[in-house]
N, C-alpha and C positions, 0 to 999 in steps of 0.2 A: 543494424541498430541493436544496441545492447539492451539487456533487461533494464538497466539503470535509465537509459533514454526512454524506453517504453513507459516505465513507471512515471517518470517526470512528465511525459507528454499526457498521460492519462490524468494525472493530478492537475496539470495546467488546464486541460479541457474541462475537467469536472468542476473546477472552481473559477474558471474564466480568468486566469492570470497568464501573463506572458513570461514572467521571470520567476524562477524558483532557485533556491539554494538548498544544500543538504541540511542546513540549520533552520530552514523555514518550518515554523510550527503550524500544524494543521488547524488547531483550534484558535490559537491566539493570533496568528498572522493571516491565515486564510479564512478565519471566522467560520470554520466547519462546526456544525452542530452534530448531534448524534445521528440524525437521519442522513446528513450529508456524508458522514464517515461510513455509515452502513452501505449507502449507495456506492461509494468509492470502493469499498471492500468487495461488494458483489461484482463490480466491473473487473476488479483485479483478479478475483477468483475465476471469472469467465475467460479472461485473456490468458492467464497463466495456467489454467486448468488445475487449480489447487483449491484446497479448502482451508479457510481461516476460522478457527474456533472463536465463538463469541467471547469466551473467557479471555482470549488474547487481546481482543478489542477493549473489553472492560478493564483489563489489568494494565492498560497503557503500554503494551509491548512496543508500540510505535507512536510517538507524539510529534516527531519531525519527519520531513521528507527523507532525510538520510537514514533514520531508523526504519522507516517503511521500506526503503530500498534493501537494507540489510535483511530485514524480516522476509521480504518476498524472495530474495535470492536464496536464503536458507531453506525456505519452504520448497522452492523449485528444485534445489539440490537434493533435499530429502526425497522428493518424488522420484527423481532420477535414480536414486540408489534403493528405492523401494521402502523407505521408512514412513513417508507420509501417507495419509489416507486420500483416496480419490484417484 
């Protein structure tokens, strides 16, 4: 299973949906509130052993599932090459 698939599965389970696309918006389409997004972020941090700064969440670094996938893949790549914290 790829990281993309893992991320999509986590989002599906977290928001109780069966179908997602890369353009699915977290707040508008999945009705995610700030608490829901924070809980999702904490789960992603645990699963991928990364740290996601609160500033990135507040600054809207990811508003769609596709942006979230790109963001997580970048963070895991940074961790592999020793750039990221944790």
